[in-house]
FIGU-107678 format. One record per residue (C-alpha): residue in three letters; residue number from 1; x, y, z; chain. Coordinates in steps of 0.001 Angstrom, whole numbers. Layout:
N
{"ala",NUM,{X,Y,Z},"A"}
...
//
This chain:
472
{"unk",1,{35868,22420,37556},"A"}
{"unk",2,{32748,21203,35821},"A"}
{"unk",3,{33114,18260,33498},"A"}
{"unk",4,{31002,16082,31325},"A"}
{"unk",5,{30146,13037,33399},"A"}
{"unk",6,{31464,9744,32205},"A"}
{"unk",7,{28970,7856,30110},"A"}
{"unk",8,{26972,11000,29245},"A"}
{"unk",9,{28259,11152,25690},"A"}
{"unk",10,{24789,11595,24235},"A"}
{"unk",11,{24064,14630,26425},"A"}
{"unk",12,{27423,16201,25583},"A"}
{"unk",13,{26925,15667,21859},"A"}
{"unk",14,{23434,17184,21962},"A"}
{"unk",15,{24633,20202,23968},"A"}
{"unk",16,{27552,20725,21617},"A"}
{"unk",17,{25594,20067,18438},"A"}
{"unk",18,{22322,21936,18881},"A"}
{"unk",19,{23908,25335,18216},"A"}
{"unk",20,{25816,24325,15067},"A"}
{"unk",21,{22706,22504,13810},"A"}
{"unk",22,{20478,25546,14252},"A"}
{"unk",23,{23065,27872,12708},"A"}
{"unk",24,{23487,25559,9718},"A"}
{"unk",25,{19721,25337,9234},"A"}
{"unk",26,{19498,29131,9392},"A"}
{"unk",27,{22283,29547,6846},"A"}
{"unk",28,{20784,26948,4504},"A"}
{"unk",29,{17312,28422,4848},"A"}
{"unk",30,{18517,31915,3919},"A"}
{"unk",31,{20917,30766,1170},"A"}
{"unk",32,{18287,31001,-1620},"A"}
{"unk",33,{17597,34587,-536},"A"}
{"unk",34,{21175,35787,-31},"A"}
{"unk",35,{22378,34111,-3214},"A"}
{"unk",36,{19817,36109,-5170},"A"}
{"unk",37,{20579,39395,-3383},"A"}
{"unk",38,{24366,39165,-3884},"A"}
{"unk",39,{26299,38195,-7015},"A"}
{"unk",40,{28903,35452,-7445},"A"}
{"unk",41,{31522,38222,-7585},"A"}
{"unk",42,{30363,39565,-4198},"A"}
{"unk",43,{30692,36094,-2722},"A"}
{"unk",44,{34075,35697,-4411},"A"}
{"unk",45,{35472,38755,-2608},"A"}
{"unk",46,{33813,37654,643},"A"}
{"unk",47,{35363,34194,269},"A"}
{"unk",48,{38833,35697,-236},"A"}
{"unk",49,{38467,37870,2873},"A"}
{"unk",50,{37055,34934,4830},"A"}
{"unk",51,{39996,32766,3771},"A"}
{"unk",52,{42421,35436,4971},"A"}
{"unk",53,{40552,35999,8253},"A"}
{"unk",54,{40061,32346,9147},"A"}
{"unk",55,{43628,31414,8227},"A"}
{"unk",56,{45230,34159,10292},"A"}
{"unk",57,{42577,34096,13022},"A"}
{"unk",58,{43205,30404,13630},"A"}
{"unk",59,{46962,30942,13887},"A"}
{"unk",60,{47424,34118,15943},"A"}
{"unk",61,{47144,32080,19159},"A"}
{"unk",62,{49982,29861,17858},"A"}
{"unk",63,{47578,27035,18885},"A"}
{"unk",64,{48422,27470,22567},"A"}
{"unk",65,{44623,27536,22944},"A"}
{"unk",66,{44699,23719,22680},"A"}
{"unk",67,{46895,23566,25776},"A"}
{"unk",68,{44229,25513,27637},"A"}
{"unk",69,{41692,22713,27114},"A"}
{"unk",70,{44052,20143,28635},"A"}
{"unk",71,{45161,22213,31642},"A"}
{"unk",72,{43457,20775,34752},"A"}
{"unk",73,{44749,23236,37385},"A"}
{"unk",74,{42510,26371,37603},"A"}
{"unk",75,{45313,28737,38652},"A"}
{"unk",76,{47622,27479,35912},"A"}
{"unk",77,{44762,27739,33405},"A"}
{"unk",78,{44194,31400,34340},"A"}
{"unk",79,{47863,32194,33824},"A"}
{"unk",80,{47830,30395,30503},"A"}
{"unk",81,{44668,32186,29348},"A"}
{"unk",82,{46085,35682,29828},"A"}
{"unk",83,{49407,34646,28346},"A"}
{"unk",84,{47667,33364,25199},"A"}
{"unk",85,{45651,36579,24923},"A"}
{"unk",86,{48958,38441,24880},"A"}
{"unk",87,{50211,36140,22129},"A"}
{"unk",88,{47059,36867,20101},"A"}
{"unk",89,{47534,40629,20413},"A"}
{"unk",90,{51202,40489,19395},"A"}
{"unk",91,{50602,38170,16439},"A"}
{"unk",92,{47585,40190,15239},"A"}
{"unk",93,{49757,43318,15001},"A"}
{"unk",94,{52307,41396,12924},"A"}
{"unk",95,{49584,40031,10637},"A"}
{"unk",96,{48194,43551,10163},"A"}
{"unk",97,{51598,44683,8930},"A"}
{"unk",98,{51824,41716,6531},"A"}
{"unk",99,{48380,42494,5112},"A"}
{"unk",100,{49463,46057,4427},"A"}
{"unk",101,{52560,44828,2592},"A"}
{"unk",102,{50466,42352,529},"A"}
{"unk",103,{47760,44795,-552},"A"}
{"unk",104,{48994,44671,-4163},"A"}
{"unk",105,{48262,40938,-4470},"A"}
{"unk",106,{44991,41282,-2571},"A"}
{"unk",107,{43736,43782,-5158},"A"}
{"unk",108,{43830,40956,-7721},"A"}
{"unk",109,{41152,39243,-5622},"A"}
{"unk",110,{39016,42393,-5470},"A"}
{"unk",111,{40189,43333,-1958},"A"}
{"unk",112,{40911,47054,-1530},"A"}
{"unk",113,{42396,48765,1533},"A"}
{"unk",114,{39027,49190,3282},"A"}
{"unk",115,{38067,45577,2712},"A"}
{"unk",116,{41510,44446,3899},"A"}
{"unk",117,{41072,46396,7145},"A"}
{"unk",118,{37686,44763,7671},"A"}
{"unk",119,{39323,41384,7080},"A"}
{"unk",120,{41972,42191,9701},"A"}
{"unk",121,{39247,43155,12186},"A"}
{"unk",122,{37495,39875,11493},"A"}
{"unk",123,{40634,37817,12121},"A"}
{"unk",124,{41357,39611,15401},"A"}
{"unk",125,{37865,38783,16656},"A"}
{"unk",126,{38323,35191,15524},"A"}
{"unk",127,{41647,34942,17338},"A"}
{"unk",128,{40148,36054,20643},"A"}
{"unk",129,{37100,33860,20059},"A"}
{"unk",130,{39239,30741,19621},"A"}
{"unk",131,{40942,31357,22970},"A"}
{"unk",132,{37747,32026,24914},"A"}
{"unk",133,{36015,29061,23317},"A"}
{"unk",134,{38890,26876,24504},"A"}
{"unk",135,{38319,28090,28066},"A"}
{"unk",136,{34648,27089,27826},"A"}
{"unk",137,{35634,23778,26248},"A"}
{"unk",138,{37950,23147,29193},"A"}
{"unk",139,{34936,23601,31452},"A"}
{"unk",140,{32872,21264,29208},"A"}
{"unk",141,{30461,24186,28658},"A"}
{"unk",142,{29336,22831,25291},"A"}
{"unk",143,{25875,24372,25619},"A"}
{"unk",144,{27338,27869,25971},"A"}
{"unk",145,{29493,27357,22895},"A"}
{"unk",146,{26350,26296,21005},"A"}
{"unk",147,{24526,29467,22048},"A"}
{"unk",148,{27424,31574,20753},"A"}
{"unk",149,{27382,29731,17417},"A"}
{"unk",150,{23659,30447,16975},"A"}
{"unk",151,{24113,34078,17989},"A"}
{"unk",152,{26948,34449,15479},"A"}
{"unk",153,{24864,33011,12639},"A"}
{"unk",154,{21761,35035,13532},"A"}
{"unk",155,{23528,38403,13710},"A"}
{"unk",156,{25588,37640,10593},"A"}
{"unk",157,{22565,36836,8457},"A"}
{"unk",158,{20430,39705,9755},"A"}
{"unk",159,{23142,42248,8935},"A"}
{"unk",160,{23800,40686,5534},"A"}
{"unk",161,{20097,40734,4659},"A"}
{"unk",162,{19706,44349,5776},"A"}
{"unk",163,{22884,45416,3991},"A"}
{"unk",164,{21705,43938,693},"A"}
{"unk",165,{19395,46935,378},"A"}
{"unk",166,{22442,49065,-410},"A"}
{"unk",167,{23491,46738,-3241},"A"}
{"unk",168,{27086,46700,-1980},"A"}
{"unk",169,{28695,43275,-1491},"A"}
{"unk",170,{30841,44599,1365},"A"}
{"unk",171,{27896,43924,3675},"A"}
{"unk",172,{28615,40218,3430},"A"}
{"unk",173,{31897,40948,5210},"A"}
{"unk",174,{30410,43454,7658},"A"}
{"unk",175,{27744,40930,8601},"A"}
{"unk",176,{30357,38270,9324},"A"}
{"unk",177,{32298,40701,11521},"A"}
{"unk",178,{29143,41682,13418},"A"}
{"unk",179,{28282,38035,14051},"A"}
{"unk",180,{31782,37236,15325},"A"}
{"unk",181,{31715,40304,17582},"A"}
{"unk",182,{28367,39228,19061},"A"}
{"unk",183,{29749,35740,19786},"A"}
{"unk",184,{32866,37221,21416},"A"}
{"unk",185,{30787,39471,23678},"A"}
{"unk",186,{28745,36436,24714},"A"}
{"unk",187,{31917,34443,25491},"A"}
{"unk",188,{33271,37211,27717},"A"}
{"unk",189,{29946,37705,29510},"A"}
{"unk",190,{29502,33976,30102},"A"}
{"unk",191,{33040,33390,31360},"A"}
{"unk",192,{33072,36366,33719},"A"}
{"unk",193,{29680,35417,35187},"A"}
{"unk",194,{30899,31978,36261},"A"}
{"unk",195,{32054,31237,39807},"A"}
{"unk",196,{35278,29686,38476},"A"}
{"unk",197,{36113,32544,36144},"A"}
{"unk",198,{39758,33207,35269},"A"}
{"unk",199,{41636,35160,37935},"A"}
{"unk",200,{44137,37809,36914},"A"}
{"unk",201,{47645,36924,38055},"A"}
{"unk",202,{50551,39162,37133},"A"}
{"unk",203,{53399,37299,35469},"A"}
{"unk",204,{57013,38199,34879},"A"}
{"unk",205,{58584,37832,31463},"A"}
{"unk",206,{60473,34753,32648},"A"}
{"unk",207,{57250,33155,33932},"A"}
{"unk",208,{55499,33808,30628},"A"}
{"unk",209,{58422,32349,28719},"A"}
{"unk",210,{58515,29267,30941},"A"}
{"unk",211,{54773,28758,30470},"A"}
{"unk",212,{55023,28928,26696},"A"}
{"unk",213,{58051,26635,26636},"A"}
{"unk",214,{56171,24126,28788},"A"}
{"unk",215,{53463,23862,26116},"A"}
{"unk",216,{55742,24231,23103},"A"}
{"unk",217,{54511,20991,21514},"A"}
{"unk",218,{51355,22810,20396},"A"}
{"unk",219,{53056,25456,18238},"A"}
{"unk",220,{55612,22824,17254},"A"}
{"unk",221,{53069,20368,15848},"A"}
{"unk",222,{49617,21978,15867},"A"}
{"unk",223,{50617,25214,14114},"A"}
{"unk",224,{52073,23358,11099},"A"}
{"unk",225,{49027,21070,11138},"A"}
{"unk",226,{46657,24058,11165},"A"}
{"unk",227,{48647,25763,8430},"A"}
{"unk",228,{48513,22792,6084},"A"}
{"unk",229,{44854,22069,6877},"A"}
{"unk",230,{43982,25678,6081},"A"}
{"unk",231,{46135,25388,2982},"A"}
{"unk",232,{43878,22550,1872},"A"}
{"unk",233,{40685,24528,2539},"A"}
{"unk",234,{41641,28156,1868},"A"}
{"unk",235,{44573,28202,-534},"A"}
{"unk",236,{42340,27102,-3464},"A"}
{"unk",237,{40513,30434,-3154},"A"}
{"unk",238,{43746,32365,-3737},"A"}
{"unk",239,{44969,29964,-6432},"A"}
{"unk",240,{41732,30181,-8425},"A"}
{"unk",241,{41695,33943,-7880},"A"}
{"unk",242,{45145,34189,-9471},"A"}
{"unk",243,{43945,32494,-12687},"A"}
{"unk",244,{40188,33181,-12827},"A"}
{"unk",245,{37888,36199,-12382},"A"}
{"unk",246,{36227,36825,-8976},"A"}
{"unk",247,{32902,35462,-10282},"A"}
{"unk",248,{34441,31996,-10786},"A"}
{"unk",249,{36013,32264,-7338},"A"}
{"unk",250,{32505,32887,-6049},"A"}
{"unk",251,{31094,29825,-7825},"A"}
{"unk",252,{33847,27563,-6498},"A"}
{"unk",253,{33836,28974,-2960},"A"}
{"unk",254,{30095,28591,-2526},"A"}
{"unk",255,{30052,25129,-4114},"A"}
{"unk",256,{32744,24167,-1578},"A"}
{"unk",257,{30869,25898,1244},"A"}
{"unk",258,{27513,24240,553},"A"}
{"unk",259,{29079,20811,33},"A"}
{"unk",260,{30912,21173,3353},"A"}
{"unk",261,{27972,22351,5465},"A"}
{"unk",262,{27684,18953,7241},"A"}
{"unk",263,{31406,18956,8043},"A"}
{"unk",264,{30996,22206,9941},"A"}
{"unk",265,{28317,20530,12017},"A"}
{"unk",266,{30393,17479,12948},"A"}
{"unk",267,{33470,19600,13630},"A"}
{"unk",268,{31619,21888,16023},"A"}
{"unk",269,{29680,18996,17601},"A"}
{"unk",270,{32133,16123,17950},"A"}
{"unk",271,{35520,17868,18084},"A"}
{"unk",272,{35135,19547,21490},"A"}
{"unk",273,{33331,16560,23021},"A"}
{"unk",274,{35893,13929,22019},"A"}
{"unk",275,{38837,16252,22676},"A"}
{"unk",276,{37585,16774,26227},"A"}
{"unk",277,{36743,13082,26756},"A"}
{"unk",278,{40067,11855,25383},"A"}
{"unk",279,{41950,14366,27538},"A"}
{"unk",280,{40156,13145,30688},"A"}
{"unk",281,{39511,9447,29970},"A"}
{"unk",282,{42139,8438,27393},"A"}
{"unk",283,{41991,7352,23763},"A"}
{"unk",284,{41272,3667,24342},"A"}
{"unk",285,{38027,4458,26139},"A"}
{"unk",286,{36667,6276,23076},"A"}
{"unk",287,{37009,3379,20644},"A"}
{"unk",288,{33451,2069,20647},"A"}
{"unk",289,{31846,5525,20481},"A"}
{"unk",290,{34151,6797,17729},"A"}
{"unk",291,{33583,3680,15639},"A"}
{"unk",292,{29812,4054,15951},"A"}
{"unk",293,{29902,7685,14869},"A"}
{"unk",294,{32165,7000,11889},"A"}
{"unk",295,{29993,4144,10654},"A"}
{"unk",296,{26683,5967,11117},"A"}
{"unk",297,{28023,9128,9446},"A"}
{"unk",298,{29058,7066,6426},"A"}
{"unk",299,{25549,5701,6079},"A"}
{"unk",300,{23825,9044,6735},"A"}
{"unk",301,{25876,10910,4133},"A"}
{"unk",302,{25466,8414,1266},"A"}
{"unk",303,{21947,9450,90},"A"}
{"unk",304,{22950,13125,96},"A"}
{"unk",305,{26019,12399,-2026},"A"}
{"unk",306,{23768,10705,-4576},"A"}
{"unk",307,{21260,13575,-4409},"A"}
{"unk",308,{23821,16321,-5072},"A"}
{"unk",309,{25602,14275,-7764},"A"}
{"unk",310,{22291,13672,-9527},"A"}
{"unk",311,{21044,17259,-9174},"A"}
{"unk",312,{24241,18896,-10463},"A"}
{"unk",313,{23730,22358,-12024},"A"}
{"unk",314,{19972,21886,-12311},"A"}
{"unk",315,{19698,21630,-8532},"A"}
{"unk",316,{21687,24827,-7935},"A"}
{"unk",317,{19758,26706,-10631},"A"}
{"unk",318,{16491,25557,-9046},"A"}
{"unk",319,{17467,26566,-5510},"A"}
{"unk",320,{19748,29577,-5962},"A"}
{"unk",321,{18953,31092,-9344},"A"}
{"unk",322,{20437,31026,-12818},"A"}
{"unk",323,{23383,33297,-11977},"A"}
{"unk",324,{24847,30364,-9999},"A"}
{"unk",325,{24924,28029,-13012},"A"}
{"unk",326,{28217,26118,-12861},"A"}
{"unk",327,{28403,25909,-9065},"A"}
{"unk",328,{26306,22728,-9028},"A"}
{"unk",329,{28699,21002,-11412},"A"}
{"unk",330,{31581,21786,-9057},"A"}
{"unk",331,{29570,20738,-5990},"A"}
{"unk",332,{28746,17391,-7588},"A"}
{"unk",333,{32477,16623,-7614},"A"}
{"unk",334,{33285,18186,-4240},"A"}
{"unk",335,{30501,16369,-2383},"A"}
{"unk",336,{32466,13093,-2339},"A"}
{"unk",337,{35506,14387,-431},"A"}
{"unk",338,{33239,16702,1599},"A"}
{"unk",339,{31319,13694,2938},"A"}
{"unk",340,{34542,11970,3985},"A"}
{"unk",341,{35806,15197,5543},"A"}
{"unk",342,{32615,15292,7613},"A"}
{"unk",343,{33722,11976,9090},"A"}
{"unk",344,{37401,12845,9638},"A"}
{"unk",345,{37529,16560,10514},"A"}
{"unk",346,{37074,15939,14253},"A"}
{"unk",347,{39286,12863,14622},"A"}
{"unk",348,{42530,14861,14636},"A"}
{"unk",349,{41667,16043,18152},"A"}
{"unk",350,{41846,12420,19347},"A"}
{"unk",351,{45469,12255,18281},"A"}
{"unk",352,{46171,15757,19652},"A"}
{"unk",353,{45015,14688,23092},"A"}
{"unk",354,{47396,11699,23184},"A"}
{"unk",355,{50400,13530,21772},"A"}
{"unk",356,{50319,12065,18244},"A"}
{"unk",357,{50249,15386,16413},"A"}
{"unk",358,{53020,14037,14186},"A"}
{"unk",359,{50566,11614,12524},"A"}
{"unk",360,{48046,14431,12043},"A"}
{"unk",361,{50699,16607,10472},"A"}
{"unk",362,{51972,14023,7988},"A"}
{"unk",363,{48520,13148,6673},"A"}
{"unk",364,{47462,16784,6520},"A"}
{"unk",365,{50549,17730,4507},"A"}
{"unk",366,{49675,15073,1934},"A"}
{"unk",367,{46045,16254,1750},"A"}
{"unk",368,{46977,19934,1467},"A"}
{"unk",369,{49627,19422,-1198},"A"}
{"unk",370,{47155,17288,-3125},"A"}
{"unk",371,{44365,19859,-2896},"A"}
{"unk",372,{46289,23062,-3567},"A"}
{"unk",373,{49062,21563,-5687},"A"}
{"unk",374,{46786,19878,-8223},"A"}
{"unk",375,{44664,23000,-8609},"A"}
{"unk",376,{47722,25129,-9257},"A"}
{"unk",377,{49322,22691,-11697},"A"}
{"unk",378,{46175,22278,-13795},"A"}
{"unk",379,{45233,25966,-13889},"A"}
{"unk",380,{48825,27091,-14486},"A"}
{"unk",381,{49017,24599,-17357},"A"}
{"unk",382,{45940,26136,-18986},"A"}
{"unk",383,{43484,23432,-17894},"A"}
{"unk",384,{39862,24124,-17042},"A"}
{"unk",385,{38548,24714,-13548},"A"}
{"unk",386,{36332,21634,-13959},"A"}
{"unk",387,{39328,19368,-14604},"A"}
{"unk",388,{41250,20940,-11737},"A"}
{"unk",389,{38405,20392,-9264},"A"}
{"unk",390,{37853,16817,-10468},"A"}
{"unk",391,{41495,15905,-9810},"A"}
{"unk",392,{41498,17851,-6538},"A"}
{"unk",393,{38471,15861,-5345},"A"}
{"unk",394,{40156,12543,-6167},"A"}
{"unk",395,{43268,13473,-4210},"A"}
{"unk",396,{41208,14540,-1190},"A"}
{"unk",397,{39167,11325,-1196},"A"}
{"unk",398,{42352,9267,-1038},"A"}
{"unk",399,{43821,11361,1774},"A"}
{"unk",400,{40668,11248,3927},"A"}
{"unk",401,{40283,7472,3575},"A"}
{"unk",402,{43949,7124,4487},"A"}
{"unk",403,{43499,9310,7566},"A"}
{"unk",404,{40622,7179,8901},"A"}
{"unk",405,{42696,4050,8316},"A"}
{"unk",406,{45701,5529,10172},"A"}
{"unk",407,{43595,6726,13129},"A"}
{"unk",408,{42103,3278,13574},"A"}
{"unk",409,{45587,1768,13420},"A"}
{"unk",410,{47043,4128,16050},"A"}
{"unk",411,{44109,3573,18391},"A"}
{"unk",412,{44164,-192,17859},"A"}
{"unk",413,{40514,-367,16783},"A"}
{"unk",414,{39142,-3055,14462},"A"}
{"unk",415,{38657,-1908,10866},"A"}
{"unk",416,{36274,-4682,9775},"A"}
{"unk",417,{33131,-2746,10723},"A"}
{"unk",418,{34488,328,8943},"A"}
{"unk",419,{34946,-1599,5690},"A"}
{"unk",420,{31441,-3069,5951},"A"}
{"unk",421,{29963,392,6524},"A"}
{"unk",422,{31825,1773,3491},"A"}
{"unk",423,{30323,-966,1348},"A"}
{"unk",424,{26838,-377,2788},"A"}
{"unk",425,{27148,3378,2180},"A"}
{"unk",426,{28106,2774,-1456},"A"}
{"unk",427,{25071,509,-1829},"A"}
{"unk",428,{22661,3046,-313},"A"}
{"unk",429,{24066,5870,-2427},"A"}
{"unk",430,{23914,3824,-5628},"A"}
{"unk",431,{20313,2789,-4943},"A"}
{"unk",432,{19352,6394,-4203},"A"}
{"unk",433,{20857,7597,-7483},"A"}
{"unk",434,{19049,4865,-9444},"A"}
{"unk",435,{15723,5795,-7836},"A"}
{"unk",436,{16205,9452,-8800},"A"}
{"unk",437,{16914,8469,-12399},"A"}
{"unk",438,{13681,6425,-12478},"A"}
{"unk",439,{11685,9227,-10836},"A"}
{"unk",440,{12890,11648,-13527},"A"}
{"unk",441,{10887,9602,-16060},"A"}
{"unk",442,{7625,10173,-14183},"A"}
{"unk",443,{7951,13503,-12323},"A"}
{"unk",444,{8884,17071,-13095},"A"}
{"unk",445,{12329,18342,-12167},"A"}
{"unk",446,{10966,20100,-9073},"A"}
{"unk",447,{9105,16953,-8069},"A"}
{"unk",448,{12221,14810,-8376},"A"}
{"unk",449,{14229,17236,-6238},"A"}
{"unk",450,{11540,17407,-3551},"A"}
{"unk",451,{11085,13646,-3384},"A"}
{"unk",452,{14856,13114,-3438},"A"}
{"unk",453,{15496,15601,-624},"A"}
{"unk",454,{12655,14144,1459},"A"}
{"unk",455,{13948,10589,944},"A"}
{"unk",456,{17517,11526,1906},"A"}
{"unk",457,{16228,13385,4969},"A"}
{"unk",458,{14150,10394,6095},"A"}
{"unk",459,{17149,8061,5779},"A"}
{"unk",460,{19297,10475,7778},"A"}
{"unk",461,{16623,10881,10477},"A"}
{"unk",462,{16236,7110,10787},"A"}
{"unk",463,{19981,6726,11256},"A"}
{"unk",464,{20124,9549,13808},"A"}
{"unk",465,{17332,7901,15784},"A"}
{"unk",466,{19350,4683,15900},"A"}
{"unk",467,{22425,6618,17069},"A"}
{"unk",468,{20373,8330,19779},"A"}
{"unk",469,{19144,4983,21090},"A"}
{"unk",470,{22712,3694,21308},"A"}
{"unk",471,{23854,6757,23248},"A"}
{"unk",472,{21110,6612,25856},"A"}
//
């Protein structure tokens, strides 16, 4: 089996990260176009379908896909792969039935029967994609995963742009399905072209049962963890949809999405690399590298937090158009927890690899109840969406800081450098905000935004260069 050589962390991170980086740049570059071609309501329906698809698609494997990454024996891995595919098929059928039963509630979110079927198709493709990606992750084929991510983003955006001609928001969903299908086809082609491709081995029912029982800790701990983590991210869409019109759901969902763009990059880049390294080398060996990444990410994110907080609605109106007024105000609050999530959303895999899913689960329950529970309480009590999001952001900040602290404690790493980096990040962000306020006195709004974005980018590039030197 191929593996990432010891000490080649930099190469693994680059291979894993280039695809997510390119896909994020593509999505950000086309956002001003797509956000003018589709309405907030269109994005609200798309967000509801996406929440349904990602939630179910991440769960239909019952998280046995994580066991596939850790399985070292090729023959056993092949057996496990086909067994998990069977689990995905069975669970997808059950989810399809549940969607049909829930169509009445889904109509409140603007999801009709056709849209619900498209959502089910999307989640099935996601379910298979998760399993095949785990096989490639087991082989440390991070470059191939990156190619699939780029292909997914490219096809998705091309179809969405072409579909906008019709004026029907359903093309946002069709584009996402097309992109996921393209990535799945690539996964299958890549895996079956390899010399060490999975070999079909017929299994009896008792053998399948024994195999699933052997890896039962993953559904036992990782399924609840995934459920509560998705509850934190996706349940707000359904909660807001129950109290607000689809247009407000669209504003919130895209404010959340844009604020969390960097977290998608770190998740796709660092999660598979450190999961694989921890599984093969142990948790203690990752201490220095993890600490460096956490500290540098804190510093790199601070100027962007200040930039988004300063820009607020004016920034979103400038970039995306007046119909998105209100999203910037929400993003200015969400950017704080989003930055911390960028730093923590890959660290749960460290604890997965050493069997400490219980710690992941406890922290994630607190974060999810804080995120979804506060939103529901405020909106159900007649409060504004602004107040609900403000309190939600505060609860998430506390939970993410707590998670970093707990991870460092479990691993036995020193926290002194972490505290110093937090203080330095606050200083950089505060200075950046002050500079933008001063610039506003001398430059136009567009000029301030351009100078601010360029300054934040330069700071981030400088930090990334320093990280690259350390990894060489």
